[in-house]
OpenMM code with the backbone's topology and positions (N, CA, C; nanometers):
from openmm import Vec3, app, unit

residues = "MET ALA LEU LYS GLN ALA ASP ARG GLU ARG GLY CYS VAL ILE TRP PHE THR GLY LEU SER GLY SER GLY LYS THR THR ILE ALA HIS LEU VAL GLU GLU LYS LEU ALA ASN ALA GLY VAL PRO ILE GLU LEU LEU ASP GLY ASP VAL VAL ARG GLU ASN LEU SER LYS GLY LEU GLY PHE SER LYS GLU ASP ARG ASP THR ASN ILE ARG ARG ILE ALA PHE VAL ALA HIS LEU LEU GLN ARG ASN GLY THR PHE VAL LEU THR ALA ALA ILE SER PRO TYR ARG ALA ILE ARG GLU GLU ALA ARG MET MET ILE LYS ASP PHE VAL GLU VAL TYR ALA ASP ALA PRO LEU GLU VAL CYS GLU GLU ARG ASP THR LYS GLY LEU TYR ALA LYS ALA ARG ALA GLY GLU ILE LYS GLY PHE THR GLY ILE ASP ASP PRO TYR GLU PRO PRO ALA GLY SER GLU VAL VAL CYS LYS THR ALA ASP GLU THR VAL GLU GLU SER ALA GLN LYS VAL ILE ASP LYS LEU VAL GLU LEU LYS PHE LEU VAL ASP GLU".split()
positions = [
    Vec3(-6.7003, 6.2456, -9.5956),
    Vec3(-6.6968, 6.0949, -9.6246),
    Vec3(-6.6052, 6.0764, -9.7362),
    Vec3(-6.5027, 5.9579, -9.7123),
    Vec3(-6.4156, 5.9200, -9.7988),
    Vec3(-6.4348, 5.7507, -9.8122),
    Vec3(-6.4954, 5.7428, -9.9627),
    Vec3(-6.5500, 5.6376, -9.9976),
    Vec3(-6.4259, 5.5104, -10.0565),
    Vec3(-6.4057, 5.4281, -10.0478),
    Vec3(-6.3273, 5.3220, -10.1221),
    Vec3(-6.4177, 5.1671, -10.1371),
    Vec3(-6.3570, 5.1392, -10.2460),
    Vec3(-6.4197, 5.0087, -10.2593),
    Vec3(-6.3553, 4.8814, -10.1552),
    Vec3(-6.4383, 4.8081, -10.0841),
    Vec3(-6.4154, 4.7355, -9.9912),
    Vec3(-6.3375, 4.6084, -9.9990),
    Vec3(-6.3348, 4.5485, -10.1217),
    Vec3(-6.2360, 4.4525, -10.1572),
    Vec3(-6.2184, 4.4878, -10.3470),
    Vec3(-6.1055, 4.5066, -10.3757),
    Vec3(-6.0935, 4.5508, -10.5314),
    Vec3(-6.1232, 4.4127, -10.5914),
    Vec3(-6.1345, 4.2954, -10.5378),
    Vec3(-6.1954, 4.1519, -10.6221),
    Vec3(-6.3325, 4.1422, -10.6442),
    Vec3(-6.4142, 4.2336, -10.5519),
    Vec3(-6.5061, 4.2352, -10.5363),
    Vec3(-6.6108, 4.3352, -10.6169),
    Vec3(-6.6678, 4.3338, -10.7208),
    Vec3(-6.7724, 4.4001, -10.7708),
    Vec3(-6.9200, 4.3972, -10.6920),
    Vec3(-6.9580, 4.4843, -10.7797),
    Vec3(-7.1321, 4.4754, -10.7660),
    Vec3(-7.2512, 4.5112, -10.8681),
    Vec3(-7.3673, 4.4539, -10.8612),
    Vec3(-7.4023, 4.5402, -10.9680),
    Vec3(-7.5773, 4.6128, -10.8756),
    Vec3(-7.5490, 4.7109, -10.8968),
    Vec3(-7.6789, 4.7819, -10.8769),
    Vec3(-7.7754, 4.8475, -10.9779),
    Vec3(-7.9050, 4.7609, -10.9798),
    Vec3(-8.0075, 4.7124, -11.0388),
    Vec3(-8.1241, 4.8537, -11.0340),
    Vec3(-8.1306, 4.9130, -11.0930),
    Vec3(-8.2286, 4.9933, -11.0872),
    Vec3(-8.3557, 4.9948, -11.1642),
    Vec3(-8.4848, 5.0000, -11.1062),
    Vec3(-8.5825, 4.9855, -11.1700),
    Vec3(-8.6819, 5.0651, -11.1303),
    Vec3(-8.8007, 5.1040, -11.2102),
    Vec3(-8.8785, 5.1617, -11.1825),
    Vec3(-8.9474, 5.2214, -11.3728),
    Vec3(-9.0978, 5.2947, -11.3243),
    Vec3(-9.1327, 5.3334, -11.4532),
    Vec3(-9.0333, 5.4150, -11.5439),
    Vec3(-9.0868, 5.4226, -11.6654),
    Vec3(-9.0071, 5.5953, -11.7229),
    Vec3(-9.0210, 5.6947, -11.6596),
    Vec3(-8.9822, 5.7668, -11.6660),
    Vec3(-8.9709, 5.8734, -11.5933),
    Vec3(-8.9580, 5.9059, -11.4213),
    Vec3(-8.8943, 5.7988, -11.3593),
    Vec3(-8.9154, 5.7435, -11.2187),
    Vec3(-8.7880, 5.8272, -11.1365),
    Vec3(-8.7176, 5.8190, -11.2343),
    Vec3(-8.5597, 5.8643, -11.2053),
    Vec3(-8.4496, 5.7792, -11.1722),
    Vec3(-8.4672, 5.6615, -11.2015),
    Vec3(-8.3449, 5.5983, -11.2354),
    Vec3(-8.2148, 5.6088, -11.2856),
    Vec3(-8.2283, 5.6949, -11.4058),
    Vec3(-8.0971, 5.7186, -11.4564),
    Vec3(-8.0433, 5.8582, -11.4215),
    Vec3(-8.1493, 5.9372, -11.3789),
    Vec3(-8.0867, 6.0755, -11.3082),
    Vec3(-8.0153, 5.9836, -11.1791),
    Vec3(-8.0583, 5.9210, -11.1119),
    Vec3(-8.0170, 5.8486, -10.9458),
    Vec3(-7.8624, 5.7835, -10.9928),
    Vec3(-7.8643, 5.7148, -11.0963),
    Vec3(-7.7686, 5.6089, -11.1291),
    Vec3(-7.6300, 5.7071, -11.1627),
    Vec3(-7.6683, 5.8213, -11.2364),
    Vec3(-7.5922, 5.9311, -11.2900),
    Vec3(-7.5008, 5.9659, -11.1668),
    Vec3(-7.5750, 6.0174, -11.0722),
    Vec3(-7.5057, 6.0771, -10.9767),
    Vec3(-7.4308, 5.9535, -10.8470),
    Vec3(-7.4909, 5.8675, -10.8297),
    Vec3(-7.4111, 5.7651, -10.7985),
    Vec3(-7.2889, 5.7119, -10.8811),
    Vec3(-7.2848, 5.6853, -11.0136),
    Vec3(-7.1782, 5.6844, -11.0567),
    Vec3(-7.0909, 5.7793, -11.0375),
    Vec3(-7.1184, 5.9206, -11.0362),
    Vec3(-7.0508, 6.0306, -11.0191),
    Vec3(-6.9726, 6.0062, -10.8790),
    Vec3(-7.0529, 5.9783, -10.7698),
    Vec3(-7.0171, 5.9493, -10.6262),
    Vec3(-6.9146, 5.8187, -10.6408),
    Vec3(-6.8807, 5.7251, -10.7059),
    Vec3(-6.8061, 5.6096, -10.7011),
    Vec3(-6.7123, 5.6465, -10.7824),
    Vec3(-6.7224, 5.7087, -10.9051),
    Vec3(-6.5972, 5.7091, -10.9844),
    Vec3(-6.4934, 5.8348, -10.9340),
    Vec3(-6.5290, 5.9376, -10.8570),
    Vec3(-6.4725, 6.0087, -10.7948),
    Vec3(-6.4030, 5.9332, -10.6462),
    Vec3(-6.4553, 5.8531, -10.6178),
    Vec3(-6.3988, 5.7675, -10.4795),
    Vec3(-6.3006, 5.6627, -10.5483),
    Vec3(-6.2589, 5.6456, -10.7077),
    Vec3(-6.1980, 5.5415, -10.7521),
    Vec3(-6.2573, 5.3865, -10.7435),
    Vec3(-6.3774, 5.4067, -10.7358),
    Vec3(-6.4250, 5.2780, -10.7555),
    Vec3(-6.4372, 5.2603, -10.9196),
    Vec3(-6.4024, 5.1255, -10.9589),
    Vec3(-6.4369, 5.1086, -11.1148),
    Vec3(-6.5703, 5.1187, -11.1448),
    Vec3(-6.6230, 5.1411, -11.2267),
    Vec3(-6.7497, 5.1736, -11.2480),
    Vec3(-6.8022, 5.1752, -11.3853),
    Vec3(-6.9065, 5.0900, -11.3822),
    Vec3(-6.9662, 5.1219, -11.5732),
    Vec3(-7.1189, 5.1086, -11.5536),
    Vec3(-7.1936, 5.2110, -11.6495),
    Vec3(-7.3417, 5.2372, -11.6116),
    Vec3(-7.3940, 5.1945, -11.7439),
    Vec3(-7.4992, 5.1025, -11.7156),
    Vec3(-7.5532, 5.0135, -11.8461),
    Vec3(-7.7096, 5.1122, -11.8445),
    Vec3(-7.7203, 5.1677, -11.9289),
    Vec3(-7.8578, 5.2623, -11.9240),
    Vec3(-7.9148, 5.2124, -12.0521),
    Vec3(-8.0467, 5.1739, -12.0297),
    Vec3(-8.1493, 5.1142, -12.0569),
    Vec3(-8.1361, 5.1282, -12.2233),
    Vec3(-8.1854, 5.2551, -12.2331),
    Vec3(-8.1905, 5.2967, -12.3802),
    Vec3(-8.0711, 5.3039, -12.4351),
    Vec3(-7.9644, 5.3138, -12.4141),
    Vec3(-7.7821, 5.3215, -12.4536),
    Vec3(-7.7892, 5.1717, -12.5007),
    Vec3(-7.8219, 5.0711, -12.4002),
    Vec3(-7.8341, 4.9410, -12.4367),
    Vec3(-7.9142, 4.8799, -12.5609),
    Vec3(-8.0357, 4.9022, -12.5166),
    Vec3(-8.1372, 4.9069, -12.6540),
    Vec3(-8.0614, 4.9432, -12.7826),
    Vec3(-7.9833, 5.0536, -12.8127),
    Vec3(-7.9922, 5.1212, -12.8941),
    Vec3(-7.8176, 5.0287, -12.9717),
    Vec3(-7.7528, 4.9461, -12.8812),
    Vec3(-7.5797, 4.9514, -12.8962),
    Vec3(-7.6269, 4.7553, -12.8867),
    Vec3(-7.6933, 4.6899, -12.8047),
    Vec3(-7.6767, 4.5561, -12.7854),
    Vec3(-7.8073, 4.4872, -12.8160),
    Vec3(-7.9290, 4.5758, -12.8124),
    Vec3(-8.0309, 4.4950, -12.7864),
    Vec3(-8.1181, 4.5808, -12.9210),
    Vec3(-8.0374, 4.5887, -13.0422),
    Vec3(-8.1280, 4.6653, -13.1329),
    Vec3(-8.2127, 4.5734, -13.2531),
    Vec3(-8.3224, 4.5899, -13.2595),
    Vec3(-8.3915, 4.4977, -13.3500),
    Vec3(-8.5113, 4.4471, -13.2228),
    Vec3(-8.4996, 4.4481, -13.0932),
    Vec3(-8.5971, 4.4104, -13.0403),
    Vec3(-8.6835, 4.5044, -13.0026),
    Vec3(-8.8347, 4.4281, -12.9965),
    Vec3(-8.9558, 4.5114, -12.9854),
    Vec3(-8.9751, 4.5180, -12.8485),
    Vec3(-9.1239, 4.5575, -12.7864),
    Vec3(-9.1362, 4.5561, -12.6956),
    Vec3(-9.2508, 4.4730, -12.6270),
    Vec3(-9.2448, 4.3496, -12.6786),
    Vec3(-9.3374, 4.2467, -12.6528),
    Vec3(-9.2937, 4.1724, -12.4942),
    Vec3(-9.3362, 4.1251, -12.4352),
    Vec3(-9.2959, 4.0517, -12.3011),
    Vec3(-9.1260, 3.9770, -12.3484),
    Vec3(-9.1699, 3.8828, -12.4510),
    Vec3(-9.0492, 3.7909, -12.4779),
    Vec3(-8.9205, 3.9047, -12.4984),
    Vec3(-8.9363, 4.0022, -12.5888),
    Vec3(-8.8111, 4.0644, -12.6102),
    Vec3(-8.7664, 4.1670, -12.5076),
    Vec3(-8.8498, 4.2457, -12.4089),
    Vec3(-8.8459, 4.2886, -12.2994),
    Vec3(-8.7251, 4.1951, -12.2339),
    Vec3(-8.7684, 4.0624, -12.1774),
    Vec3(-8.7266, 3.9639, -12.1093),
    Vec3(-8.5553, 3.9091, -12.1553),
    Vec3(-8.5653, 3.9606, -12.3316),
    Vec3(-8.4427, 3.9125, -12.3353),
    Vec3(-8.3443, 3.9927, -12.3538),
    Vec3(-8.4202, 4.1491, -12.3687),
    Vec3(-8.3034, 4.2881, -12.3376),
    Vec3(-8.2657, 4.2544, -12.1663),
    Vec3(-8.3810, 4.2145, -12.1169),
    Vec3(-8.2946, 4.2504, -11.9480),
    Vec3(-8.1898, 4.1451, -11.9403),
    Vec3(-8.2006, 3.9861, -11.9825),
    Vec3(-8.1228, 3.8924, -11.9842),
    Vec3(-7.9510, 3.9450, -12.0298),
    Vec3(-7.9816, 4.0102, -12.1713),
    Vec3(-7.8280, 4.0491, -12.2143),
    Vec3(-7.7828, 4.1620, -12.1105),
    Vec3(-7.9022, 4.2478, -12.0302),
    Vec3(-7.7809, 4.3836, -11.9654),
    Vec3(-7.7590, 4.2799, -11.8276),
    Vec3(-7.8026, 4.1820, -11.7834),
    Vec3(-7.7904, 4.1061, -11.6541),
    Vec3(-7.6394, 3.9980, -11.6969),
    Vec3(-7.6183, 3.9529, -11.8316),
    Vec3(-7.5008, 3.8952, -11.8603),
    Vec3(-7.4047, 3.9860, -11.8603),
    Vec3(-7.4081, 4.1200, -11.9380),
    Vec3(-7.2921, 4.1814, -11.9322),
    Vec3(-7.2304, 4.2130, -11.7962),
    Vec3(-7.3573, 4.2919, -11.7330),
    Vec3(-7.3071, 4.3210, -11.5934),
    Vec3(-7.2727, 4.2473, -11.4902),
    Vec3(-7.3282, 4.1056, -11.5337),
    Vec3(-7.2467, 4.0009, -11.4699),
    Vec3(-7.1266, 3.9691, -11.5116),
    Vec3(-7.0612, 3.9802, -11.5929),
    Vec3(-6.9073, 3.9863, -11.6537),
    Vec3(-6.8520, 4.0746, -11.5960),
    Vec3(-6.9088, 4.1785, -11.5742),
    Vec3(-6.8229, 4.3163, -11.5305),
    Vec3(-6.7719, 4.2893, -11.3726),
    Vec3(-6.9301, 4.2588, -11.3621),
    Vec3(-6.9088, 4.2672, -11.2205),
    Vec3(-6.8316, 4.1556, -11.1398),
    Vec3(-6.8215, 4.0142, -11.1926),
    Vec3(-6.7327, 3.9256, -11.1282),
    Vec3(-6.5774, 3.9481, -11.1742),
    Vec3(-6.5451, 4.0635, -11.2443),
    Vec3(-6.3714, 4.0986, -11.2467),
    Vec3(-6.3845, 4.2553, -11.1877),
    Vec3(-6.4638, 4.2537, -11.0733),
    Vec3(-6.4282, 4.3656, -10.9774),
    Vec3(-6.4859, 4.4961, -11.0032),
    Vec3(-6.5678, 4.5193, -11.1172),
    Vec3(-6.6382, 4.5988, -11.1233),
    Vec3(-6.7481, 4.6411, -11.0686),
    Vec3(-6.8109, 4.8014, -11.0331),
    Vec3(-6.9296, 4.8018, -10.9806),
    Vec3(-7.0387, 4.8579, -11.1244),
    Vec3(-7.1374, 4.8073, -11.1074),
    Vec3(-7.1928, 4.8380, -11.2500),
    Vec3(-7.3716, 4.8623, -11.2005),
    Vec3(-7.3827, 4.9681, -11.2750),
    Vec3(-7.5237, 5.0336, -11.2201),
    Vec3(-7.5908, 5.0141, -11.3893),
    Vec3(-7.7161, 4.9522, -11.3663),
    Vec3(-7.8177, 4.9314, -11.4517),
    Vec3(-7.9271, 5.0457, -11.4305),
    Vec3(-7.9893, 5.0992, -11.5376),
    Vec3(-8.0895, 5.1468, -11.5496),
    Vec3(-8.1839, 5.1586, -11.6270),
    Vec3(-8.2559, 5.0474, -11.6252),
    Vec3(-8.3727, 5.0063, -11.7090),
    Vec3(-8.5015, 4.9511, -11.6435),
    Vec3(-8.6188, 5.0009, -11.6950),
    Vec3(-8.7166, 4.9678, -11.6539),
    Vec3(-8.7326, 4.8273, -11.5899),
    Vec3(-8.6987, 4.7413, -11.6908),
    Vec3(-8.7240, 4.5795, -11.6142),
    Vec3(-8.8732, 4.5909, -11.5642),
    Vec3(-8.9728, 4.5947, -11.6072),
    Vec3(-9.0893, 4.5774, -11.5811),
    Vec3(-9.1570, 4.4734, -11.5041),
    Vec3(-9.0899, 4.3424, -11.5128),
    Vec3(-9.1632, 4.2153, -11.4728),
    Vec3(-9.0562, 4.1608, -11.3309),
    Vec3(-9.1249, 4.1150, -11.2364),
    Vec3(-9.0530, 4.0842, -11.1613),
    Vec3(-8.9749, 3.9289, -11.1838),
    Vec3(-9.0120, 3.8502, -11.2494),
    Vec3(-8.9593, 3.7182, -11.2829),
    Vec3(-8.8083, 3.7395, -11.3518),
    Vec3(-8.8236, 3.8324, -11.4183),
    Vec3(-8.7042, 3.8298, -11.4980),
    Vec3(-8.5807, 3.9147, -11.3807),
    Vec3(-8.6314, 4.0089, -11.3127),
    Vec3(-8.5461, 4.0702, -11.2370),
    Vec3(-8.4766, 3.9839, -11.1509),
    Vec3(-8.5773, 3.8471, -11.1061),
    Vec3(-8.5308, 3.7629, -11.0203),
    Vec3(-8.4536, 3.6600, -11.0946),
    Vec3(-8.4378, 3.6323, -11.1893),
    Vec3(-8.3998, 3.5805, -11.2868),
    Vec3(-8.2213, 3.6264, -11.2830),
    Vec3(-8.2291, 3.7466, -11.3155),
    Vec3(-8.0925, 3.8472, -11.3292),
    Vec3(-8.0284, 3.8301, -11.1843),
    Vec3(-8.1002, 3.8573, -11.0497),
    Vec3(-8.0514, 3.8409, -10.9465),
    Vec3(-7.9954, 3.7240, -10.9168),
    Vec3(-8.0484, 3.6013, -10.9472),
    Vec3(-8.0063, 3.4584, -10.9616),
    Vec3(-7.8571, 3.4689, -11.0407),
    Vec3(-7.8668, 3.5331, -11.1521),
    Vec3(-7.7432, 3.5175, -11.2297),
    Vec3(-7.6341, 3.5751, -11.1761),
    Vec3(-7.6480, 3.7056, -11.1108),
    Vec3(-7.5696, 3.7862, -11.0824),
    Vec3(-7.5359, 3.7841, -10.9132),
    Vec3(-7.3990, 3.7374, -10.8800),
    Vec3(-7.3579, 3.7168, -10.7196),
    Vec3(-7.3573, 3.8064, -10.6427),
    Vec3(-7.3777, 3.9472, -10.6612),
    Vec3(-7.3740, 4.0784, -10.5773),
    Vec3(-7.4375, 4.1725, -10.6336),
    Vec3(-7.5848, 4.1477, -10.6008),
    Vec3(-7.7373, 4.2387, -10.6730),
    Vec3(-7.7653, 4.3348, -10.5919),
    Vec3(-7.7859, 4.4422, -10.6086),
    Vec3(-7.8482, 4.5333, -10.4800),
    Vec3(-7.9841, 4.5919, -10.6235),
    Vec3(-8.0836, 4.5779, -10.5528),
    Vec3(-8.2048, 4.6249, -10.6182),
    Vec3(-8.2340, 4.7771, -10.5824),
    Vec3(-8.2653, 4.8742, -10.6671),
    Vec3(-8.2987, 4.9982, -10.6312),
    Vec3(-8.4220, 5.0298, -10.6997),
    Vec3(-8.5363, 5.0608, -10.6183),
    Vec3(-8.6720, 5.0651, -10.6953),
    Vec3(-8.6659, 5.2369, -10.6868),
    Vec3(-8.7025, 5.2884, -10.8028),
    Vec3(-8.6942, 5.4310, -10.8079),
    Vec3(-8.8773, 5.4218, -10.7999),
    Vec3(-8.8808, 5.4653, -10.6986),
    Vec3(-9.1072, 5.4845, -10.6767),
    Vec3(-9.1082, 5.5795, -10.6859),
    Vec3(-9.1876, 5.5842, -10.7923),
    Vec3(-9.2645, 5.7393, -10.8209),
    Vec3(-9.4258, 5.7042, -10.8538),
    Vec3(-9.5133, 5.7837, -10.8381),
    Vec3(-9.6263, 5.7630, -10.8702),
    Vec3(-9.6394, 5.7931, -11.0517),
    Vec3(-9.7081, 5.7176, -11.0671),
    Vec3(-9.7491, 5.7585, -11.2395),
    Vec3(-9.7740, 5.8618, -11.2947),
    Vec3(-9.8505, 5.9789, -11.2436),
    Vec3(-9.8820, 6.1121, -11.2391),
    Vec3(-9.7272, 6.1853, -11.2622),
    Vec3(-9.6701, 6.1570, -11.1485),
    Vec3(-9.5253, 6.2261, -11.1401),
    Vec3(-9.4521, 6.1475, -11.2494),
    Vec3(-9.4269, 6.0760, -11.3194),
    Vec3(-9.3725, 6.0145, -11.4233),
    Vec3(-9.4020, 6.0619, -11.5442),
    Vec3(-9.5486, 6.1025, -11.5243),
    Vec3(-9.6059, 6.1302, -11.6641),
    Vec3(-9.5713, 6.3124, -11.6577),
    Vec3(-9.5795, 6.3923, -11.5746),
    Vec3(-9.5169, 6.5403, -11.5281),
    Vec3(-9.3634, 6.5347, -11.5936),
    Vec3(-9.2946, 6.4519, -11.5519),
    Vec3(-9.1669, 6.4385, -11.6188),
    Vec3(-9.0635, 6.4021, -11.7151),
    Vec3(-9.2300, 6.3524, -11.8048),
    Vec3(-9.1904, 6.2948, -11.9696),
    Vec3(-9.1532, 6.4052, -12.0787),
    Vec3(-9.0322, 6.4306, -12.1065),
    Vec3(-9.0020, 6.5240, -12.1880),
    Vec3(-9.0203, 6.4902, -12.3029),
    Vec3(-8.9830, 6.3428, -12.3226),
    Vec3(-9.0179, 6.3014, -12.4596),
    Vec3(-9.1754, 6.2929, -12.5424),
    Vec3(-9.2808, 6.3002, -12.4207),
    Vec3(-9.4184, 6.2833, -12.4543),
    Vec3(-9.4598, 6.1440, -12.5001),
    Vec3(-9.3738, 6.0436, -12.4078),
    Vec3(-9.4362, 5.8999, -12.4233),
    Vec3(-9.5755, 5.8656, -12.3921),
    Vec3(-9.5515, 5.8976, -12.2581),
    Vec3(-9.6951, 5.8780, -12.2112),
    Vec3(-9.8175, 5.9329, -12.2852),
    Vec3(-9.8296, 6.0356, -12.3350),
    Vec3(-9.9061, 6.1374, -12.4113),
    Vec3(-9.9366, 6.0583, -12.5097),
    Vec3(-9.8234, 5.9971, -12.6104),
    Vec3(-9.8556, 5.9166, -12.6956),
    Vec3(-9.9059, 5.8123, -12.6788),
    Vec3(-9.8843, 5.7158, -12.5569),
    Vec3(-9.9200, 5.5909, -12.5074),
    Vec3(-10.0857, 5.6353, -12.4879),
    Vec3(-10.1074, 5.7067, -12.4174),
    Vec3(-10.2703, 5.7190, -12.3691),
    Vec3(-10.3509, 5.7717, -12.5060),
    Vec3(-10.2697, 5.8408, -12.6165),
    Vec3(-10.3661, 5.8564, -12.7405),
    Vec3(-10.3523, 5.7461, -12.7965),
    Vec3(-10.2753, 5.5943, -12.7614),
    Vec3(-10.2970, 5.4916, -12.8345),
    Vec3(-10.1781, 5.4892, -12.9734),
    Vec3(-10.1280, 5.5669, -12.9962),
    Vec3(-9.9811, 5.5826, -13.0902),
    Vec3(-9.8772, 5.4851, -13.0590),
    Vec3(-9.8862, 5.5033, -12.8810),
    Vec3(-9.8068, 5.3742, -12.8663),
    Vec3(-9.8643, 5.2839, -12.8066),
    Vec3(-9.8004, 5.1430, -12.8343),
    Vec3(-9.8509, 5.0217, -12.7989),
    Vec3(-9.7927, 4.9723, -12.7192),
    Vec3(-9.8022, 4.8974, -12.6165),
    Vec3(-9.7627, 4.7989, -12.4863),
    Vec3(-9.6365, 4.8955, -12.3873),
    Vec3(-9.7236, 5.0227, -12.3416),
    Vec3(-9.6142, 5.1007, -12.2598),
    Vec3(-9.6352, 5.0938, -12.1567),
    Vec3(-9.4989, 5.0340, -12.0600),
    Vec3(-9.4920, 5.0103, -11.9472),
    Vec3(-9.5672, 5.1474, -11.9035),
    Vec3(-9.6955, 5.0865, -11.7735),
    Vec3(-9.7645, 5.1879, -11.6908),
    Vec3(-9.8744, 5.2428, -11.7661),
    Vec3(-9.9221, 5.2420, -11.8933),
    Vec3(-10.0320, 5.2550, -11.9473),
    Vec3(-10.0986, 5.1217, -12.0082),
    Vec3(-10.0472, 5.0450, -12.0689),
    Vec3(-10.1113, 4.9536, -12.1500),
    Vec3(-10.0339, 4.8056, -12.1092),
    Vec3(-9.9260, 4.8351, -12.0201),
    Vec3(-9.8639, 4.6848, -12.0149),
    Vec3(-9.8272, 4.7262, -11.8777),
    Vec3(-9.7933, 4.6336, -11.8217),
    Vec3(-9.7797, 4.6498, -11.6513),
    Vec3(-9.6244, 4.6660, -11.6217),
    Vec3(-9.6676, 4.7505, -11.4817),
    Vec3(-9.5270, 4.7338, -11.4288),
    Vec3(-9.5461, 4.6683, -11.2637),
    Vec3(-9.4320, 4.5516, -11.2662),
    Vec3(-9.4444, 4.4902, -11.1137),
    Vec3(-9.3405, 4.5749, -11.0446),
    Vec3(-9.4063, 4.6107, -10.9294),
    Vec3(-9.3055, 4.6580, -10.8543),
    Vec3(-9.2523, 4.5843, -10.7476),
    Vec3(-9.1171, 4.5724, -10.7506),
    Vec3(-9.0443, 4.4802, -10.6381),
    Vec3(-9.1065, 4.4832, -10.5019),
    Vec3(-9.0733, 4.3711, -10.4817),
    Vec3(-9.1411, 4.2876, -10.3585),
    Vec3(-9.0603, 4.3331, -10.2232),
    Vec3(-8.9072, 4.3251, -10.2791),
    Vec3(-8.8353, 4.3336, -10.1713),
    Vec3(-8.7127, 4.3711, -10.1874),
    Vec3(-8.6676, 4.5037, -10.2487),
    Vec3(-8.5528, 4.5900, -10.2710),
    Vec3(-8.4853, 4.6216, -10.1800),
    Vec3(-8.3620, 4.6300, -10.2025),
    Vec3(-8.2604, 4.6625, -10.0859),
    Vec3(-8.2464, 4.8074, -10.0906),
    Vec3(-8.3217, 4.9007, -10.1601),
    Vec3(-8.3404, 5.0171, -10.1255),
    Vec3(-8.4400, 5.0857, -10.2211),
    Vec3(-8.5100, 5.1511, -10.1690),
    Vec3(-8.6829, 5.2174, -10.2199),
    Vec3(-8.6245, 5.3793, -10.2291),
    Vec3(-8.6171, 5.4391, -10.3240),
    Vec3(-8.6319, 5.5671, -10.3184),
    Vec3(-8.7711, 5.6575, -10.3787),
    Vec3(-8.8108, 5.6914, -10.2801),
    Vec3(-8.9268, 5.7895, -10.3094),
    Vec3(-8.8811, 5.9017, -10.3530),
    Vec3(-8.8915, 5.9178, -10.5435),
    Vec3(-8.8209, 6.0088, -10.6288),
    Vec3(-8.9224, 6.0930, -10.6359),
    Vec3(-9.0351, 6.1266, -10.5401),
    Vec3(-9.1596, 6.2368, -10.5742),
    Vec3(-9.1191, 6.2923, -10.4289),
    Vec3(-9.0789, 6.2290, -10.3303),
    Vec3(-9.0288, 6.3162, -10.1946),
    Vec3(-8.9040, 6.3542, -10.1944),
    Vec3(-8.8033, 6.3009, -10.2463),
    Vec3(-8.6576, 6.3059, -10.2211),
    Vec3(-8.6102, 6.3462, -10.3328),
    Vec3(-8.4953, 6.4119, -10.3025),
    Vec3(-8.3949, 6.5016, -10.3756),
    Vec3(-8.3467, 6.3878, -10.4532),
    Vec3(-8.2697, 6.4026, -10.5811),
    Vec3(-8.1372, 6.3110, -10.6298),
    Vec3(-8.0531, 6.3057, -10.5080),
    Vec3(-8.0001, 6.4272, -10.4718),
    Vec3(-7.8802, 6.3567, -10.3698),
    Vec3(-7.9314, 6.2613, -10.2921),
    Vec3(-8.0520, 6.3040, -10.2427),
    Vec3(-8.0775, 6.2042, -10.0897),
    Vec3(-8.1051, 6.0333, -10.1338),
    Vec3(-8.1976, 6.0477, -10.2978),
    Vec3(-8.1930, 5.9113, -10.3342),
    Vec3(-8.0457, 5.8303, -10.3674),
    Vec3(-7.9489, 5.9066, -10.3999),
    Vec3(-7.8469, 5.8790, -10.4275),
    Vec3(-7.7565, 5.8370, -10.3153),
    Vec3(-7.7697, 5.8798, -10.1799),
    Vec3(-7.7060, 5.8863, -10.0679),
    Vec3(-7.7568, 5.7354, -10.0034),
    Vec3(-7.8786, 5.7169, -10.0507),
    Vec3(-7.9467, 5.6099, -9.9573),
    Vec3(-7.8839, 5.4697, -10.0422),
    Vec3(-7.8432, 5.4749, -10.1336),
    Vec3(-7.7908, 5.3641, -10.2477),
    Vec3(-7.6081, 5.3705, -10.1822),
    Vec3(-7.5511, 5.4649, -10.1591),
    Vec3(-7.4145, 5.4523, -10.1074),
    Vec3(-7.4256, 5.4124, -9.9590),
    Vec3(-7.5389, 5.4681, -9.8801),
    Vec3(-7.5207, 5.4214, -9.7662),
    Vec3(-7.5462, 5.2351, -9.7673),
    Vec3(-7.6132, 5.2031, -9.8512),
    Vec3(-7.6766, 5.1055, -9.8649),
    Vec3(-7.5451, 4.9761, -9.9025),
    Vec3(-7.4852, 5.0450, -9.9889),
    Vec3(-7.3355, 4.9582, -10.0635),
    Vec3(-7.2491, 4.9906, -9.9374),
    Vec3(-7.2481, 5.0839, -9.8279),
    Vec3(-7.1515, 5.0683, -9.7089),
    Vec3(-7.2235, 4.9386, -9.6189),
    Vec3(-7.3524, 4.9630, -9.5991),
    Vec3(-7.4270, 4.8548, -9.5189),
    Vec3(-7.3365, 4.7289, -9.5334),
    Vec3(-7.3793, 4.7035, -9.6616),
    Vec3(-7.3498, 4.5499, -9.7081),
    Vec3(-7.2479, 4.5183, -9.7708),
    Vec3(-7.1179, 4.6303, -9.6940),
    Vec3(-6.9753, 4.6171, -9.7176),
    Vec3(-6.9131, 4.5909, -9.8722),
    Vec3(-6.9897, 4.6565, -9.9078),
    Vec3(-6.9466, 4.6903, -10.1109),
    Vec3(-6.8153, 4.8023, -10.0700),
    Vec3(-6.8585, 4.8801, -10.0040),
    Vec3(-6.7904, 5.0053, -9.9951),
    Vec3(-6.7714, 5.0316, -9.8485),
    Vec3(-6.6349, 5.0758, -9.8203),
    Vec3(-6.6134, 5.1257, -9.6948),
    Vec3(-6.6008, 5.2746, -9.6825),
    Vec3(-6.6361, 5.3571, -9.5464),
    Vec3(-6.6498, 5.4667, -9.5656),
    Vec3(-6.5312, 5.5325, -9.4684),
    Vec3(-6.3942, 5.5569, -9.4729),
    Vec3(-6.3071, 5.6000, -9.4218),
    Vec3(-6.3174, 5.7126, -9.3140),
] * unit.nanometer
topology = app.Topology()
chain = topology.addChain("A")
for resn in residues:
    res = topology.addResidue(resn, chain)
    for name in ("N", "CA", "C"):
        topology.addAtom(name, app.Element.getBySymbol(name[0]), res)
């Protein structure tokens, strides 16, 4: 398969959402690699990196989380409108703010990294879920703060049942179907 950007003037935002440990960033990195190899202009906005550089000082209240997502959406929109494909990998736990991002961004493709909570906890290399369960971290998404699963994502990756390659291919296939990419 030889991919290329369908229209050099048209970028899109591929918005990965899911619990911590669901596989968002892992899939996003593989999609990034595939798009870069195809010569597609690409930027990855990882939630952890954005929090460190663009949203430093924000906490984890609903208001601060929404502010963080608005900032990610704004930067993604600026890049997308200039023909760049933008991958975002942020938990973005609330449906309403994801919908707000969708409305701000012209070409928006939501990817739900769907994994059961117990699988996410098993994958947790930082021990955050254990700390949240022990009460050391308050307001942790999936434990004592809600995660609102998307109602109509363009792509759903069942990351407990699929390989990273299968999940990434689902995303690529959807981008071809939506005519952001062409398969020559």
